[in-house]
ZALO-957922 format. One line per 5 residues: number of its first residue (from 1); their letters; for each residue z, x, y of C-alpha. Coordinates in steps of 0.05 Angstrom, whole numbers, plus 32768, in hexadecimal, padded with zeros to 4 digits. Layout:
% ZALO-957922
NUM	A	Z:X:Y  ...
//
This chain:
% ZALO-957922
1	MGLWV	8369:7E75:7DB2  835F:7EBB:7DCC  8352:7ED4:7D86  831F:7E9E:7D79  82F8:7EAF:7DB9
6	LAGSW	82F9:7EFB:7DB1  82E9:7EF7:7D67  82AE:7EC9:7D75  8293:7EFB:7DA8  8298:7F34:7D76
11	AADHL	8276:7F0B:7D40  823C:7EFA:7D6D  8232:7F43:7D84  8235:7F5E:7D3D  820C:7F26:7D1D
16	SDGFI	8242:7F19:7CE9  822F:7ECF:7CE4  8276:7EBC:7CF7  829C:7EE9:7CC7  82D8:7F10:7CE3
21	PDYMA	82F5:7F48:7CB7  8341:7F4D:7CB4  8342:7F92:7CD6  831A:7F78:7D11  8346:7F3B:7D19
26	LRIDR	8382:7F69:7D1C  8360:7F96:7D50  8354:7F5A:7D7C  8399:7F3B:7D72  83D7:7F5D:7D56
31	DAEVH	83EF:7F18:7D40  83AC:7F07:7D1F  83CB:7EF0:7CDE  83F4:7EBB:7D02  83BD:7EA5:7D31
36	AAELV	8388:7EA5:7CFA  83B4:7E77:7CD0  83B9:7E48:7D0C  836D:7E49:7D13  8366:7E38:7CC8
41	DAGLW	8396:7DFE:7CD0  836E:7DE5:7D0C  832E:7DE6:7CE3  830D:7E1C:7D0D  8311:7E55:7CDB
46	SAAER	8315:7E5D:7C90  832B:7E98:7C65  82EE:7EBE:7C4C  82D7:7EFD:7C28  8295:7F22:7C31
51	GGERG	8280:7F61:7C0C  82C5:7F6A:7BEF  82E4:7F66:7C34  8316:7F30:7C46  8314:7F0C:7C88
56	WQFHE	8307:7ECB:7CAB  82CA:7E9F:7CB4  82BA:7E73:7CF0  82B1:7E2A:7CDC  8269:7E12:7CE3
61	WDDFQ	8252:7E52:7D06  8208:7E45:7CF6  820B:7E02:7D19  821C:7E20:7D5C  8206:7E69:7D5A
66	PTKDA	81C5:7E8B:7D44  81C8:7EAD:7D01  81BC:7EF7:7CF6  8179:7EE9:7CD6  8162:7EBE:7D10
71	VEAKR	8177:7EF2:7D45  8156:7F2B:7D20  8116:7F02:7D19  8114:7EF5:7D64  8120:7F3E:7D73
76	EAARE	80E8:7F53:7D44  80B9:7F21:7D66  80CD:7F3D:7DA9  80BE:7F84:7D93  8079:7F70:7D7A
81	RMARV	806B:7F4B:7DBB  807E:7F89:7DE3  8053:7FB4:7DB7  8017:7F88:7DC7  8026:7F8B:7E11
86	RGNKR	802A:7FD6:7E10  7FE9:7FD9:7DE8  7FC5:7FAF:7E1C  7FDF:7FD4:7E58  7FAD:8001:7E7C
91	DGSRE	7FE3:8026:7EA1  800E:8048:7E6E  803E:8066:7EA2  806F:802C:7EA1  809D:8023:7E66
96	VPANE	80AD:7FDB:7E53  80F0:7FD4:7E30  80F1:7FAA:7DF0  8112:7F67:7DF4  814C:7F7C:7DC8
101	QGTSQ	8177:7F40:7DDB  8147:7F11:7DB7  813B:7EE2:7DF1  8107:7EAC:7DE6  80E4:7EB7:7E28
106	PVRLT	80AA:7EE9:7E28  80B3:7F26:7E54  8083:7F27:7E8E  8070:7F65:7EB3  806F:7F66:7EFE
111	PAQPI	803F:7F9B:7F19  8062:7FCD:7F44  804D:7FCB:7F8C  8049:800E:7FB1  8079:8014:7FEB
116	PSIKD	8055:802C:8029  8071:806B:8047  8088:8071:808F  804B:809D:809D  801C:8069:8081
121	SAADA	803D:8032:80AA  8034:805B:80EA  7FEC:806A:80D7  7FDF:8021:80CA  7FF9:800F:810F
126	AFETF	7FCC:8043:8130  7F92:802B:8105  7F95:7FE6:8125  7F88:8007:8169  7F4F:802F:814C
131	WASYP	7F32:7FF1:812A  7F34:7FC8:816A  7F0C:7FFF:818D  7ED9:800D:8158  7E98:7FE8:8167
136	KKVGK	7E83:7FDD:811F  7EB7:7FB6:80F7  7EA5:7FBB:80AD  7ECE:7FCF:8070  7F13:7FCA:808F
141	GQAIK	7F37:7FD5:804D  7F12:8016:8040  7F18:802A:8089  7F64:8026:808A  7F67:8053:804C
146	AYRSA	7F39:8084:806F  7F63:8081:80AE  7FA3:8091:8087  7F81:80CE:806C  7F65:80E1:80B0
151	AKRAD	7FAA:80DA:80D0  7FC0:8114:80A4  7F8A:8140:80C3  7F8E:812B:810C  7FBB:8107:813D
156	AAVIL	7FAE:80BE:814D  7FA1:80D1:8196  7F6C:8104:8182  7F49:80D2:8154  7F49:809C:818B
161	AGLEA	7F30:80CD:81C0  7EF7:80E1:8192  7EE6:8098:8187  7EE3:808A:81D2  7EB4:80C5:81DC
166	ARATW	7E88:80AB:81A3  7E88:8065:81C0  7E71:8080:8203  7E38:80A6:81E1  7E22:806A:81B9
171	KLAGT	7E23:803E:81F7  7DFB:806D:8223  7DC9:807B:81EB  7DC1:8030:81DE  7DD2:803B:8194
176	QEKFI	7DCA:7FFB:816C  7E06:7FE6:8142  7DE1:7FF0:8101  7DD8:803A:8112  7E22:8044:8122
181	PNPTT	7E46:8061:80E5  7E77:8036:80C0  7EBF:8044:80D4  7ED0:8060:808F  7E95:8090:8093
186	WLNGD	7EA8:80A5:80DA  7EF0:80B3:80C6  7EE1:80D6:8085  7EB1:8104:80AA  7EE5:8118:80DF
191	RWGDE	7EB3:80FF:8113  7EE7:80FE:8149  7EDA:8149:814F  7E90:8141:815C  7E75:8160:819C
196	TTIAA	7E58:8126:81C4  7E23:8130:81F9  7E20:80F7:822B  7DDB:80F7:824C  7DD5:80E3:8295
201	DPDEQ	7DB6:80A1:82A7  7D69:80A9:82A9  7D65:8088:82ED  7D98:80B8:8309  7D71:80F3:82EC
206	LIAAI	7D32:80DA:830E  7D54:80D2:8352  7D74:8117:834C  7D2F:8135:8340  7D12:811C:8383
211	PTVEQ	7D1B:8153:83B8  7D35:8142:83FD  7D0E:8151:843C  7D3C:818B:844C  7D2D:81A8:8406
216	LVEAR	7CE3:81A1:8413  7CEA:81C5:8456  7D11:81FE:8436  7CDD:8204:83FF  7C9E:8207:842B
221	DWGPT	7C83:8235:8462  7C73:8202:8496  7C37:820E:84C3  7C32:8207:850F  7C1F:81BF:850C
226	CDECE	7C4F:8185:850B  7C23:8154:84E5  7C51:815A:84A9  7C8C:814B:84D5  7C6D:810B:84EC
231	RQGGG	7C5E:80F6:84A6  7CA6:8103:8493  7CC2:80D7:84C9  7CB0:80F5:850C  7CE6:812B:8510
236	HFRGC	7CD6:8175:8519  7CEC:81A6:84E4  7CF3:81F0:84DF  7CAE:8211:84E0  7C90:81DB:850A
241	SKAAS	7C6F:81F5:854B  7C95:81C0:8572  7CD8:81CB:8552  7CEE:81FC:8587  7CD4:81D2:85C2
//
């Protein structure tokens, strides 16, 4: 039975349509003559000759195994199918092996997905903090690509500090959202390095410009009368004729 199994495997691999030459039977089994005769008696083999070479033929091989012609036709169809796939591919960098085994199922290509690097993963995590702080949330897909590139030029802390300074400037200036640059534009322009000038509150500037009474006294040469003192609240200031009394 071992001869029958091993010989059948050889015949299938070599597309011999079930024919086993004498020399191959002897390589598989030293007692091939004896065992082959038993297979003939059992109706599994028959003595045969092909191309002037004696051997043995599997009984009804074509009923249970594909013939050489059928296998070669499938392989040729597979090669043509792969040729069409390669011709339609836009990306010619990937080689698609031909379906040499002659399987009936078409070969389907699975696009390769890029594996994110550790640096990209860290940048993506820092980007979420940046995105949460940025006041104008548009184009997140492009923004994350811009952030990955920016992370190669500056630390995440530097980028975030620059954003906070920009936010303060926009808030004090009353900048409308439509005039705030898109996050991708801000990142691509390295705007975290901009010098920001935060103007003081207008009301505070006005209050600071009003001189105090003491400043007025220092600035003027007061006369001998104290009429000005009375208008300022009734106290006597330096220069007043009554200040020394």
